DOTI-165960 format. One record per atom (N, C-alpha, C): residue number from 1; residue in three letters; chain; atom name; z, y, x. Coordinates in steps of 0.2 Angstrom, whole numbers, plus 2048, in hexadecimal, padded with zeros to 3 digits. Layout:
N
(NUM ala A CA (Z Y X))
...
END
This chain:
110
(1 asp A N (801 7FA 804))
(1 asp A CA (7FC 801 7FF))
(1 asp A C (7FF 806 807))
(2 glu A N (800 80B 803))
(2 glu A CA (804 813 805))
(2 glu A C (809 815 805))
(3 pro A N (80A 816 80A))
(3 pro A CA (811 81A 80E))
(3 pro A C (812 820 807))
(4 ile A N (80D 825 804))
(4 ile A CA (80F 82D 800))
(4 ile A C (810 825 7FC))
(5 arg A N (80D 81E 7F8))
(5 arg A CA (810 81E 7F2))
(5 arg A C (81B 81B 7F3))
(6 asp A N (81F 81B 7FA))
(6 asp A CA (823 818 7FB))
(6 asp A C (828 81B 7F9))
(7 pro A N (830 817 7F4))
(7 pro A CA (835 81D 7F0))
(7 pro A C (835 822 7F8))
(8 trp A N (83A 82A 7F6))
(8 trp A CA (83E 82B 7FC))
(8 trp A C (83F 82D 7F6))
(9 val A N (844 830 7F1))
(9 val A CA (848 82F 7EF))
(9 val A C (848 82D 7E8))
(10 trp A N (850 82C 7E4))
(10 trp A CA (84E 825 7E1))
(10 trp A C (855 828 7DE))
(11 lys A N (856 824 7D7))
(11 lys A CA (85A 823 7D5))
(11 lys A C (85A 81E 7D0))
(12 leu A N (863 818 7D5))
(12 leu A CA (865 814 7CE))
(12 leu A C (869 814 7CB))
(13 glu A N (869 811 7C4))
(13 glu A CA (86C 813 7C2))
(13 glu A C (871 80E 7BC))
(14 gly A N (875 80A 7BB))
(14 gly A CA (87B 805 7B7))
(14 gly A C (87C 80A 7B1))
(15 ser A N (87E 800 7AF))
(15 ser A CA (87E 803 7A3))
(15 ser A C (882 7FC 7A5))
(16 pro A N (888 7FF 79F))
(16 pro A CA (889 7F3 7A2))
(16 pro A C (887 7F5 796))
(17 asp A N (886 7F9 795))
(17 asp A CA (884 7F9 78D))
(17 asp A C (87C 7FA 789))
(18 asn A N (878 7FE 78F))
(18 asn A CA (874 7FF 791))
(18 asn A C (873 808 78A))
(19 val A N (879 80A 78B))
(19 val A CA (87A 812 785))
(19 val A C (879 818 789))
(20 glu A N (884 817 78C))
(20 glu A CA (884 818 793))
(20 glu A C (881 816 79A))
(21 trp A N (87F 81C 79D))
(21 trp A CA (87C 81A 7A5))
(21 trp A C (87F 81E 7AA))
(22 val A N (883 81D 7AF))
(22 val A CA (884 820 7B5))
(22 val A C (87E 81E 7BC))
(23 val A N (880 821 7C0))
(23 val A CA (87D 821 7C5))
(23 val A C (87F 81D 7C7))
(24 leu A N (87F 819 7CF))
(24 leu A CA (880 816 7D2))
(24 leu A C (87F 814 7D8))
(25 his A N (879 81B 7D9))
(25 his A CA (875 81B 7E1))
(25 his A C (870 81F 7E2))
(26 glu A N (872 824 7E5))
(26 glu A CA (869 82C 7E3))
(26 glu A C (868 82C 7E9))
(27 val A N (863 82E 7EC))
(27 val A CA (861 831 7EF))
(27 val A C (85B 835 7ED))
(28 ala A N (85C 83E 7EF))
(28 ala A CA (85A 842 7EB))
(28 ala A C (855 847 7ED))
(29 thr A N (855 848 7F7))
(29 thr A CA (852 84A 7FD))
(29 thr A C (84D 846 801))
(30 arg A N (84B 847 804))
(30 arg A CA (845 847 807))
(30 arg A C (846 844 80F))
(31 asp A N (850 849 80C))
(31 asp A CA (851 84A 815))
(31 asp A C (857 842 819))
(32 his A N (850 83F 81C))
(32 his A CA (859 837 818))
(32 his A C (853 833 820))
(33 asp A N (855 82D 820))
(33 asp A CA (851 827 826))
(33 asp A C (854 821 822))
(34 leu A N (854 820 819))
(34 leu A CA (857 819 815))
(34 leu A C (84E 819 815))
(35 val A N (84B 81A 816))
(35 val A CA (842 817 815))
(35 val A C (83F 819 81C))
(36 pro A N (83E 813 81E))
(36 pro A CA (83B 816 824))
(36 pro A C (830 813 821))
(37 glu A N (830 817 827))
(37 glu A CA (828 819 827))
(37 glu A C (822 817 829))
(38 glu A N (825 810 82E))
(38 glu A CA (824 808 82D))
(38 glu A C (821 807 82B))
(39 arg A N (819 803 82C))
(39 arg A CA (819 7FF 824))
(39 arg A C (81E 7F9 827))
(40 lys A N (81F 7F4 81F))
(40 lys A CA (820 7EA 822))
(40 lys A C (829 7ED 828))
(41 thr A N (829 7F1 820))
(41 thr A CA (831 7F0 82A))
(41 thr A C (834 7F2 822))
(42 trp A N (838 7ED 826))
(42 trp A CA (845 7EE 821))
(42 trp A C (846 7F5 821))
(43 thr A N (844 7F6 81A))
(43 thr A CA (848 7FC 817))
(43 thr A C (854 7FA 818))
(44 gly A N (856 800 818))
(44 gly A CA (85B 7FE 81C))
(44 gly A C (862 7FA 815))
(45 leu A N (867 7FC 812))
(45 leu A CA (86C 7F9 80E))
(45 leu A C (86E 7FF 80E))
(46 phe A N (86F 803 805))
(46 phe A CA (872 806 801))
(46 phe A C (878 802 7FE))
(47 thr A N (87D 808 801))
(47 thr A CA (881 809 7FB))
(47 thr A C (882 80B 7F2))
(48 ile A N (885 804 7F0))
(48 ile A CA (887 804 7E9))
(48 ile A C (88E 808 7E7))
(49 gly A N (88D 80E 7E1))
(49 gly A CA (895 80F 7E2))
(49 gly A C (897 80E 7D9))
(50 val A N (89D 80D 7DC))
(50 val A CA (89F 807 7D5))
(50 val A C (8A2 80E 7D0))
(51 pro A N (89E 80C 7CD))
(51 pro A CA (8A0 814 7C6))
(51 pro A C (8A6 80F 7C5))
(52 cys A N (8AB 816 7C2))
(52 cys A CA (8B0 816 7BB))
(52 cys A C (8AF 818 7B5))
(53 phe A N (8B4 815 7B1))
(53 phe A CA (8B5 812 7A8))
(53 phe A C (8B9 819 7A8))
(54 ala A N (8B7 81D 7A5))
(54 ala A CA (8BE 825 7A0))
(54 ala A C (8C3 81F 7A0))
(55 pro A N (8CB 822 79C))
(55 pro A CA (8CE 820 79A))
(55 pro A C (8CD 823 793))
(56 met A N (8D0 817 792))
(56 met A CA (8CD 816 78A))
(56 met A C (8D1 81E 783))
(57 ser A N (8D0 822 782))
(57 ser A CA (8D4 826 77B))
(57 ser A C (8D7 822 778))
(58 met A N (8D7 81D 775))
(58 met A CA (8DF 81A 772))
(58 met A C (8E5 819 778))
(59 phe A N (8E2 818 780))
(59 phe A CA (8E8 81B 785))
(59 phe A C (8EA 822 786))
(60 val A N (8E7 827 782))
(60 val A CA (8E9 82E 781))
(60 val A C (8EA 832 77C))
(61 asp A N (8F0 834 779))
(61 asp A CA (8F4 833 775))
(61 asp A C (8EE 83B 776))
(62 asn A N (8ED 83C 771))
(62 asn A CA (8E8 847 76E))
(62 asn A C (8E2 846 773))
(63 ser A N (8DE 841 772))
(63 ser A CA (8D8 842 777))
(63 ser A C (8D0 841 770))
(64 pro A N (8CD 842 776))
(64 pro A CA (8C6 843 771))
(64 pro A C (8C6 839 76F))
(65 asn A N (8C0 837 76D))
(65 asn A CA (8BD 835 76F))
(65 asn A C (8BB 82F 776))
(66 ile A N (8B9 838 776))
(66 ile A CA (8B5 837 77F))
(66 ile A C (8BB 83D 783))
(67 thr A N (8BE 838 789))
(67 thr A CA (8C3 83B 78C))
(67 thr A C (8C1 840 793))
(68 cys A N (8BB 83F 794))
(68 cys A CA (8B8 841 79B))
(68 cys A C (8B0 841 798))
(69 ala A N (8B2 84B 79A))
(69 ala A CA (8AD 84E 79A))
(69 ala A C (8A2 84C 79C))
(70 glu A N (8A8 848 7A0))
(70 glu A CA (89F 846 7A1))
(70 glu A C (89F 83F 7A0))
(71 gly A N (8A2 83D 79B))
(71 gly A CA (89D 836 798))
(71 gly A C (8A4 82D 797))
(72 asp A N (8A3 82A 796))
(72 asp A CA (8A4 825 797))
(72 asp A C (8A6 823 79F))
(73 ile A N (8A2 822 7A1))
(73 ile A CA (8A1 822 7A7))
(73 ile A C (8A0 827 7AC))
(74 ile A N (8A3 824 7B4))
(74 ile A CA (8A6 82C 7B7))
(74 ile A C (8A1 824 7BD))
(75 arg A N (89D 82A 7C3))
(75 arg A CA (898 828 7C7))
(75 arg A C (89E 829 7C9))
(76 his A N (89D 823 7CF))
(76 his A CA (8A0 823 7D6))
(76 his A C (8A1 82B 7DA))
(77 asp A N (8A9 82A 7DD))
(77 asp A CA (8A8 830 7E1))
(77 asp A C (8A8 837 7DD))
(78 tyr A N (8A6 838 7D6))
(78 tyr A CA (8A8 83D 7D0))
(78 tyr A C (8AD 83E 7D1))
(79 asn A N (8AE 845 7C9))
(79 asn A CA (8B4 844 7C8))
(79 asn A C (8B2 843 7C0))
(80 cys A N (8B9 843 7BC))
(80 cys A CA (8B7 842 7B3))
(80 cys A C (8BC 848 7B1))
(81 thr A N (8B9 84D 7AF))
(81 thr A CA (8BC 854 7AD))
(81 thr A C (8C2 853 7A5))
(82 thr A N (8C9 84F 7A3))
(82 thr A CA (8CA 84D 79F))
(82 thr A C (8CB 853 79B))
(83 leu A N (8CC 84D 794))
(83 leu A CA (8CB 855 78C))
(83 leu A C (8CF 850 78B))
(84 cys A N (8D3 856 785))
(84 cys A CA (8D8 856 782))
(84 cys A C (8D8 859 77B))
(85 asn A N (8D9 852 773))
(85 asn A CA (8D6 85A 770))
(85 asn A C (8DA 85E 770))
(86 pro A N (8D5 864 76A))
(86 pro A CA (8D9 86B 76A))
(86 pro A C (8E0 86D 768))
(87 gly A N (8E0 874 76D))
(87 gly A CA (8E9 872 76E))
(87 gly A C (8EE 86E 773))
(88 phe A N (8EB 86A 776))
(88 phe A CA (8ED 865 77D))
(88 phe A C (8EA 867 781))
(89 thr A N (8EE 864 787))
(89 thr A CA (8EA 865 78A))
(89 thr A C (8EC 860 793))
(90 pro A N (8E8 85F 795))
(90 pro A CA (8E8 858 79A))
(90 pro A C (8EE 85A 7A0))
(91 ser A N (8F2 854 79F))
(91 ser A CA (8F7 857 7A5))
(91 ser A C (8F4 855 7AE))
(92 val A N (8EE 855 7AD))
(92 val A CA (8E9 856 7B2))
(92 val A C (8E2 856 7B2))
(93 ala A N (8DF 85D 7B5))
(93 ala A CA (8D8 85E 7B4))
(93 ala A C (8D2 859 7B6))
(94 leu A N (8D4 857 7BD))
(94 leu A CA (8CE 851 7BE))
(94 leu A C (8D2 84A 7BE))
(95 leu A N (8CC 845 7BE))
(95 leu A CA (8D2 83F 7BF))
(95 leu A C (8CA 83C 7C4))
(96 his A N (8CB 83A 7CC))
(96 his A CA (8C4 83A 7D2))
(96 his A C (8C2 831 7D0))
(97 cys A N (8BE 82F 7CE))
(97 cys A CA (8BC 827 7CF))
(97 cys A C (8B8 827 7D9))
(98 tyr A N (8BD 821 7D9))
(98 tyr A CA (8BD 81E 7E0))
(98 tyr A C (8BB 817 7E1))
(99 lys A N (8B6 815 7E3))
(99 lys A CA (8B1 80E 7E2))
(99 lys A C (8B6 80B 7DB))
(100 gly A N (8B5 80D 7D9))
(100 gly A CA (8B6 80B 7D2))
(100 gly A C (8BD 80A 7CC))
(101 glu A N (8C1 810 7CE))
(101 glu A CA (8CA 811 7D1))
(101 glu A C (8C6 817 7CF))
(102 leu A N (8CE 819 7CA))
(102 leu A CA (8CD 824 7C7))
(102 leu A C (8D5 825 7CA))
(103 thr A N (8D3 829 7CE))
(103 thr A CA (8DD 82B 7D1))
(103 thr A C (8DD 832 7CD))
(104 pro A N (8E2 834 7C7))
(104 pro A CA (8E6 82E 7C8))
(104 pro A C (8E2 82D 7C3))
(105 ser A N (8E5 827 7C0))
(105 ser A CA (8E1 81E 7BC))
(105 ser A C (8E4 824 7B7))
(106 ser A N (8E5 829 7B0))
(106 ser A CA (8E6 82B 7AB))
(106 ser A C (8E7 834 7AC))
(107 phe A N (8E9 834 7A7))
(107 phe A CA (8ED 83D 7A2))
(107 phe A C (8F1 839 79D))
(108 ser A N (8F5 842 79C))
(108 ser A CA (8F5 83E 794))
(108 ser A C (8F4 846 791))
(109 cys A N (8F2 849 78B))
(109 cys A CA (8F3 84D 789))
(109 cys A C (8F9 853 784))
(110 leu A N (8FA 855 78A))
(110 leu A CA (901 85A 786))
(110 leu A C (902 85F 781))
END
């Protein structure tokens, strides 16, 4: 094939239900060496970040159905912006997703 058709930028997404999707790996610019220019050459491995599930609203009193502004699935190394029902304030503003674990693991609506 032609080098011009080799992928230099890409986005790999995953979904547990084919409704909610989350980015597992993304290369958004061409200033990298992930794709070799030589033909018939091994393309190196790349890391896929494990996403996190947002805290379930049934375990966070006074929260809406979706507890993170970003949705039910949080991308690896990104934040969940916590949400509460009107009149309530989150005990923490952000939960950080890293390797499938949120830190802190949950929050309260006070």
